[in-house]
N, C-alpha and C positions, 0 to 999 in steps of 0.2 A: 402155844408157845413152839409145838413140834406140828407140824402138818404133814400127813400120809401121803407119798407119791401113790397113783398107780403100781409103782413096782415094789410098794411095799416097805421103802426107805422112806426115813424119815428127813425133812428138811428144815431150816430154822423159818419161822415164818415172821418177820418183823425185827431181828436181828441183822438187817443189811448193812451195818456201817460197823465197821470191824475195830474201831477208834473206840468204842464204848465197851471197853472191858468189863466192866460190872455185867452188863448184859449177860455177856459170854460165860462169865464166872457162873451167873444164875444159871444158865441153861446147861452148865454141866454137873452143880452141885445135883440140880434136880434129877438130872438124867441119872449120877450115880446112886441117887436115893433111891430110885425105883428098880435098879439092877438086881435082880434074882439069884446072882451068882458073880463071880470073877470075868467067867468069860461073854458073860452077858454086860458086865461095864466094858470090858475091852471093846465089844464090838459099836456099844454106846460111844464109849470114846472116840473110837474111831469115824466113828460118823459124824461127831460133832468135829473133830479136827479136818475132816474132809468139807464139808461145809465152809469152815473157817477160811480155810486156803482156797475155793473158790471165790469168796466174799473179797479175800484180798488179791487174788487175780483180778477180778473185774473191775475193782476198784482202781486198780495200776492201769488194767486196759483203759477204762475211761479216763484217766488221768492224764493218760500218754495222747489219747485223742485231742482232748480239752488244748494242749500246751501247742 
């Protein structure tokens, strides 16, 4: 589900469509289950939200190019 990048940060793999909310919920739940403490949970949540924002921005850019 998650892939390590060369910088040690994680990116969503296979979750490129922001419209499929259940996949994003599953990613979020799995990451929260693996958090070792509240700070770890915050870091994980932040990464998920950053990735979600990137996916939405990319989809917006692509849809503008198509039109």
